[in-house]
N, C-alpha and C positions, 0 to 999 in steps of 0.2 A: 499741706496735701493730706487728704484722707487716705489712711492705709487700710486696705481690705483685710478683714479677719477671714482667713481662708476657710476655717472650719464652719463659720456661720454662712459663708458664701455657699459652701457645698450643701449645707443643710437645707437651704432654700433654693437649690440649683434648679428645681423644677420650674421656678419662675421664668427661667430663661428659655423654656420650651414653648412659650406662647407664640402665636403667629405675629409676624410683623404687619399688623393690621393698618388699614388706611384710616384717616380721621373719621370717616363715616362709621367705622366699627365702634369707636368710642361713643358716638352719639346714640348708636343703636342700643348700647348698654343701659341708657337712661330711660328706654321705653319698654313698654310691655309688648315686645316684638317677638311673639312666639309663633312657631310653625302651626299650621292647621292640623286637625286630626287626619290620620292617614299618612303622615310623614313616614317615608321608608327609612329604616334604620338597619345598619349592618354592625354586628358584634363579632369581632375577630378574636378567637381564643388561640393563643400560641402555646403549644405543648413543648416546652423547652427541654432540650437534652436528647431528642431523638426517640420518640415513642415507638415501641415495637408494634408495628402494624399487624404482623402475623398472629400475635396473641391478642390483638384487639378485634380484628375481623378474622375469624378462625376458619380455615378450610378443613373442617373436621372429617371429611370423607376422603381426604388425600393422604395416602400412606407415606408419601415423601415427607410430609409435614412431621409425622410422628417419628420417622426414621432420622430426620435431621434434628429432632428435639426429643430425645428419649425420656428425659426427665422434666423438660420445660414445656412440652406440648400440653395444651389444655384439652382434657378428654371431652368427648362429645356430650356425655351426660351432664357435664358441668357447664358447658357453653349454653348461652341463650339462643335457641334456634331461630334463624330467620328463614332459611330454606332447607331443603334436604341436603344441601352441600355446604352451607355457610352458617356460622353462628357468631355471636359477639361475646366478649369477655363477661364472665358472670357478675362482675362488679357494675355492669352498665344496665341495671334493672330499669332505671328511669328512661334511658334512651331506647331500650326495648319497647317500653310502652309508647313512646313517640313513634317508633317504627310501625307498631301495630295500628296506630291511629292515622298513619299517613303523613306524619310531620317530620320524618327523618329520611334523608337521602344519603347514600354512601357511595363515594367515588373511590375506586380502587386503582392501584398502579399509577399514582400521581408522582411526578418528579420532573426532571429536566435533563437535557442532553449533557454528557460529560460531567456526571455528578461529582461533587466534592464531599469528602467524608470528614472534613474539619467542621466542628460545631460553628465556629465564628464565621468562616467563609461561606458555608452553606446557608447559615441564617441570613447573612448579608444578601445572598442571591435571592432568597425567598422574600426578604423585606424590601429590597430594591426592585425586584422583578427584572433583574439583568440576566444576560447569558452568563454561563460560568467563566467565559473568557473576558468578561467586562467587569470593571469596578466602578460602580456609580455611587455618588455621594448623596443622592436623594432617594426617597422611598416612594412606593406606589401610591400610598394614601397621601403623602405630602404633595405629590404631583397632582393628585385629585384636588387637593386644596388650592394649589396654584391655578388650576383650570377653573375651579368653581367660585373662588373667592376673590376675584378682582373687584375691589370696591365692595366687598361683601357687607351686606347690611344685617347679617345674622351672626351673632358671636359664637365662638367655640364650636366650630363645625366638626372637629375631631378631638376626642378626649382619650387619653391613655390612663388607666387606673394603675399607676406605678410611680415609683420615685424618680425614675429617669425616662427620658423620651427615646423610643426606639427609632432606628433608621427608617422604618416603614412610615413614620409619621412626619418625616422631615422633607419639606419641599425646598425649592430654590428661593421662593419669595414668602411662602406661608408655611407654618408649622402647627402641629397640634399642641395640646397642652397636657402635661403629665402631672398627676397628683394622686395621692392615696386617700386623703380625707379633706372634704371641702372646708371644714372648720380650720384645720391646720394650714390649708392653702391660704385662706384669708389672713390668718395670724401671721404667716410668713410675709404676705404682701404688705401687711401693716408694720413690719419690722422697722424700727427707727433707723437702723443703718441704711436700709434701702431708700427710705424717704430722704435721708441726708444725701445719699448718692445722687438721687434724682434731682434734688435741689442744687447740687454743686456741679452737675454735668454742664458742660458748655461746648457748643459747636459740634455736638455729636461725637466728640473724642473722649476716650476714657481718661480718667485722672491717673490711673496707674497702668502704663503701657506694658508692664511686665506680666499682666494678667490678660491673656488672650480673650477669655470669655467676657470680659467686662464691656467691651465695645458692643457686643451683641446684647448684653444685659441692658445697657442704656436704651437701645433701640426698641426693646420689647417691654420695658418696665411699666410704662404707663398703661399699655393695653392689658398686661397681666394683672396689675393691681385692680383694674376695673373688672376684669374677667372673674377674679376671685370672689368678689362680692356678688356678682351675678350668679355664679355657680352655687354659692352657698344659699342664696335666696331661693333658687329653683330646687335645690336639694331639700330644703325645709318645706317646700310646698306639698310634698307627698310623702307619706309613710307607708311602707309595704305592709300588706296584710298576711302574706305568706311567711312561714317560718324558714329563714335561710340558715344554712349550716354555719357554725362558728369558725370554720376554717378561713384561711386567708382568701382563697378563691370565693368562698361563700359570701364573705363580707364585700369583696369587690363586685360580685354579681348583684348584691343588694344595692350597692351604690349606683350601678348601672340601671337597675330597675327603677330606682327612685328618680333618676334623672330622665329616663325615657317617659315615665308617667307624669313628670312635671311639664312635658311638652317643651322642653328646652330644644333648641334648633339643631342639636348635634346629629350628624348623619352617621358617623362612624365612632364606635367604641372599640378600644383595643386593650386586651388583658392577657397576661402571661400566667402559666401554671406549670408547676412541676419542677421535679428533677427526674427526668425520664432517661437519664444516661445509665442504663441498667446493665453494666458489665458484670456485676456480681449479684447473686441472690435476687434474681429478677422477679420471681413469682410474688413474693411478699411486697416488694417495692412497687411494682406496677399495679398490683391489687389496690394498694393504698391510694396511689395517685389517680387511678381511674375512678375509684369510688368517690373521691373528692370532686372530681370533674363531673361525674354523673349527678351527685347530689346538688351541686351548685347550679348546673344547667337546668335540672328538673325544677328547682325552686324558681328560677327566673322564668321558665316557660309557664309555670302555673300562675305566677303573678301577671304575666302578659295576657294569658287566657282570661283570667278573672276580670281584667280591665279592657277586654276586647281590643288588645293591641298585638296579639300573637301573629295576626296576618300581615302586620306592618314590619315585622322584624325577621331578619335572617341571621342565624348564628352559624359561623363557619369555624371549624377547627383545622389546624395544620401543625406539623412538626418539621424541623429542618431536614430530617431524613428518617428513614426507617432503620431496621436492624438487619444484620445478616441472617440468612435462612437457618444456618446451623447454629446450635447453641455452642458456647465456649466451655472451657474446663472449669469455670467458676460459677456455673449455674446461671449464666446470663447470656447476653448477646452483644456483639460488637457492632460498630457503626456500619450501616448499610446504605441503601439508596431509596428506591421507590417506596411509597407509603400510601395510606388511605386518608381521606378527608371526610368529615361529617358535615352535612348541611341540614340545619334545623329551622323550621318555621311553619307558620300556618298558611303562608302564601306560596309554597313550592308548587311548581307545575308538574314535576315528576318526583316520585318518592321511591323508597326502597333501594335496591342495588341497581345503580345506574350503569354498571358495566361488569364484565367478567371479573372473577376473583383472581388472585395472584397466580401466575404461571410458574410453578415450581420445577418445571422441566428445563425450560430455556433460560438458564441463569447466566449472568455475566460475572464470572469469577466468584461465584457464590452469592451474588446479589440479585435481587429482583430487578427486572428491566421495566422502565416506565413506559406506559402507553398513552398517558395523558400529561400534557405540559401544564404545570400549575398555573402558568400565565393565562391559559384558557379559562380557568376558574375565575381569575381576577377580571379578565375581559368580560365575562358573563355578568359578574356582580356589578361592575362599573356601568356597563351598558344597559342591562335589563333591569337592574334593581335600583341603582343610583342615578340613572339617566345621564351618564357622562359619556364623553368621547373617549372610549377605551383605547382606540388606536393612538391617539395623541398622547394619552397619559402613559401608556406602556411602550410608546415609541415604535410600535409595530402592530400590525393586525394579526390577531390570534383567533382561532376558531371559537365560536360561541356555542356553549353547551345549552341544554334544554331544561335545566332544573328550575330556573325562574324565567 
């Protein structure tokens, strides 16, 4: 009996995040089966930890903002002005340029009913698109894959640039693929241990029943090993011209740019950034994280523009919650509720501030109240951008917004 080496198993755990593809999928990998120009792409950027929306989109004409944040509030002369009432964080120079050219939309007061202030629970709600009273084990992008990839003849429809696969990317029948580096992904796929496992597997049952993930590993191994080579070949097909920052997010965005430009058939890319849990010394910490976000997104958009692909891509940012209106005693902010989302692309139908800024008068126990359900944003992206049945994927009909 072959005994699994747990450490090696975990090191290549991303292999187990590939979709359980049909046989047709494996045949497609052997062909030059690429999507035509104009393929619509969605890039989801998760701001992990709860980004402070009030210091990101700043109501600098509101006295309540400065009274609530006597040392944390960003002064009007520092903020990058969007309107007479609203500015954005001074670290977001590139996003300000996108706003000025009509390629950035900002949606304020986004959240969900009965908000949860736990990082893990609120992130699960955002990634699954469930109600706060429900616990779902599949994600909204995973259900998109379930709906779109029945006998799918195009590989790797959703890719996450990370070591582990998020709940958002997990469907009931199909799943995205998580990896950091295409070369390392293929090296892991060619690992001798996994080839031996695949060769010794019999009847679809794991050799070692004590390891729960092994059964899933067997079911996905063949597809993942083939996917790894395909992704590496497509990654090598294009080298970026734009200078990307040497940060982790910058490198991840460069990977996404290379894959988009290679015309791989991926519809959704997912990437995480940050440690935005700014309970202490928020000003310096958020400055650093937002600057890295700005530089990485700016480099990606320039690469897309230079290759006439900017109109085919929408980038959306979200965080699991915002922060409380009032600063705390440690120069930071604690977990809050409603927040803002950025939508970036050359194909937006509406740009600028899409709705009113935060209401600092009518708070709910010190927290902002949401006026837009985040699932309406998902419904709009699914229906109007990706051409999917949003009501079936989200298990309910939500309002469609007008940004795409």
